[in-house]
C-alpha positions as a Python dict, from the first residue, in 0.01 Angstrom:
ca = {
    (1, 'X'): (0, 0, 0),
    (2, 'X'): (320, 134, -149),
    (3, 'X'): (534, -87, 74),
    (4, 'X'): (353, -396, -55),
    (5, 'X'): (464, -330, -412),
    (6, 'X'): (831, -243, -350),
    (7, 'X'): (973, -596, -321),
    (8, 'X'): (793, -744, -624),
    (9, 'X'): (889, -434, -821),
    (10, 'X'): (1256, -484, -732),
    (11, 'X'): (1238, -851, -829),
    (12, 'X'): (1064, -791, -1161),
    (13, 'X'): (1282, -495, -1262),
    (14, 'X'): (1609, -682, -1200),
    (15, 'X'): (1489, -994, -1380),
    (16, 'X'): (1366, -785, -1674),
    (17, 'X'): (1702, -608, -1690),
    (18, 'X'): (1875, -946, -1721),
    (19, 'X'): (1632, -1062, -1990),
    (20, 'X'): (1701, -751, -2199),
    (21, 'X'): (2077, -780, -2152),
    (22, 'X'): (2270, -863, -2465),
    (23, 'X'): (2604, -1032, -2408),
    (24, 'X'): (2856, -816, -2588),
    (25, 'X'): (3222, -735, -2563),
    (26, 'X'): (3139, -396, -2416),
    (27, 'X'): (2973, -537, -2104),
    (28, 'X'): (3281, -477, -1886),
    (29, 'X'): (3322, -128, -2027),
    (30, 'X'): (2958, -43, -1961),
    (31, 'X'): (2964, -181, -1607),
    (32, 'X'): (3283, 13, -1531),
    (33, 'X'): (3118, 329, -1660),
    (34, 'X'): (2809, 269, -1445),
    (35, 'X'): (3018, 207, -1131),
    (36, 'X'): (3221, 520, -1208),
    (37, 'X'): (2905, 728, -1245),
    (38, 'X'): (2769, 592, -916),
    (39, 'X'): (3092, 678, -735),
    (40, 'X'): (3095, 1024, -895),
    (41, 'X'): (2736, 1102, -795),
    (42, 'X'): (2804, 976, -442),
    (43, 'X'): (3103, 1209, -421),
    (44, 'X'): (2893, 1501, -547),
    (45, 'X'): (2623, 1427, -286),
    (46, 'X'): (2886, 1413, -11),
    (47, 'X'): (3038, 1742, -128),
    (48, 'X'): (2697, 1911, -133),
    (49, 'X'): (2627, 1784, 221),
    (50, 'X'): (2962, 1906, 349),
    (51, 'X'): (2922, 2243, 178),
    (52, 'X'): (2568, 2287, 312),
    (53, 'X'): (2668, 2205, 668),
    (54, 'X'): (2971, 2434, 648),
    (55, 'X'): (2779, 2712, 473),
    (56, 'X'): (2490, 2718, 718),
    (57, 'X'): (2719, 2659, 1017),
    (58, 'X'): (2533, 2346, 1125),
    (59, 'X'): (2671, 2180, 1437),
    (60, 'X'): (2543, 1949, 1710),
    (61, 'X'): (2678, 2147, 2005),
    (62, 'X'): (2336, 2253, 2137),
    (63, 'X'): (2171, 1912, 2125),
    (64, 'X'): (2079, 1740, 2449),
    (65, 'X'): (2023, 1371, 2495),
    (66, 'X'): (1684, 1269, 2633),
    (67, 'X'): (1549, 946, 2779),
    (68, 'X'): (1433, 811, 2442),
    (69, 'X'): (1774, 870, 2289),
    (70, 'X'): (1949, 704, 2582),
    (71, 'X'): (1727, 397, 2556),
    (72, 'X'): (1781, 378, 2180),
    (73, 'X'): (2157, 413, 2226),
    (74, 'X'): (2156, 123, 2471),
    (75, 'X'): (1967, -94, 2219),
    (76, 'X'): (2208, -1, 1940),
    (77, 'X'): (2510, -83, 2158),
    (78, 'X'): (2363, -424, 2246),
    (79, 'X'): (2292, -498, 1879),
    (80, 'X'): (2641, -384, 1783),
    (81, 'X'): (2805, -624, 2027),
    (82, 'X'): (2598, -913, 1890),
    (83, 'X'): (2685, -817, 1532),
    (84, 'X'): (3049, -771, 1624),
    (85, 'X'): (3068, -1134, 1742),
    (86, 'X'): (2937, -1260, 1405),
    (87, 'X'): (3204, -1377, 1162),
    (88, 'X'): (3227, -1243, 807),
    (89, 'X'): (3112, -1570, 644),
    (90, 'X'): (2806, -1571, 871),
    (91, 'X'): (2732, -1211, 775),
    (92, 'X'): (2752, -1303, 407),
    (93, 'X'): (2528, -1605, 459),
    (94, 'X'): (2265, -1379, 620),
    (95, 'X'): (2241, -1192, 289),
    (96, 'X'): (2155, -1505, 90),
    (97, 'X'): (1783, -1577, 83),
    (98, 'X'): (1683, -1895, 264),
    (99, 'X'): (1318, -1840, 174),
    (100, 'X'): (1271, -1591, -115),
    (101, 'X'): (897, -1568, -56),
    (102, 'X'): (951, -1469, 307),
    (103, 'X'): (1200, -1207, 190),
    (104, 'X'): (944, -1072, -57),
    (105, 'X'): (734, -979, 248),
    (106, 'X'): (1022, -776, 393),
    (107, 'X'): (1024, -974, 717),
    (108, 'X'): (1402, -970, 771),
    (109, 'X'): (1632, -667, 795),
    (110, 'X'): (1825, -799, 494),
    (111, 'X'): (1519, -877, 282),
    (112, 'X'): (1586, -616, 14),
    (113, 'X'): (1942, -733, -43),
    (114, 'X'): (1823, -1095, -43),
    (115, 'X'): (1562, -1019, -308),
    (116, 'X'): (1824, -845, -522),
    (117, 'X'): (2060, -1144, -492),
    (118, 'X'): (1778, -1389, -569),
    (119, 'X'): (1673, -1187, -873),
    (120, 'X'): (2035, -1179, -992),
    (121, 'X'): (2054, -1559, -960),
    (122, 'X'): (1735, -1594, -1165),
    (123, 'X'): (1873, -1351, -1424),
    (124, 'X'): (2204, -1536, -1450),
    (125, 'X'): (2014, -1864, -1488),
    (126, 'X'): (1805, -1705, -1763),
    (127, 'X'): (2118, -1595, -1948),
    (128, 'X'): (2262, -1946, -1917),
    (129, 'X'): (1946, -2105, -2055),
    (130, 'X'): (1930, -1844, -2332),
    (131, 'X'): (2290, -1917, -2428),
    (132, 'X'): (2236, -2295, -2423),
    (133, 'X'): (1905, -2288, -2610),
    (134, 'X'): (1901, -1985, -2842),
    (135, 'X'): (1570, -1898, -3000),
}
């Protein structure tokens, strides 16, 4: 049940963020601050992970590979070679939603990113209409 609500929630939250956005001079400053905070928190999470693995002396020396892991590794290697042959423009085109309603079901591996991009397009269109026809 929770998985059914994730995609519409992403769509609605991004569109509502665009509708509440006020175009100001500080937009670049705010977006730079947000990106900086995201990079900082990512760095903190990486540092905590490194410190935890070093502090608890976690290593993978005792792990043994079973049949399931070998089969999964073979599948991943086959997928990697097919992805490796794909050009960068084709990879970018895979992210764009060809059918937004299909992506709302989560049918493709890139559905979440496609829904985010589609919601951003709707939000940008909303801002353009709002600018052209102010209330």
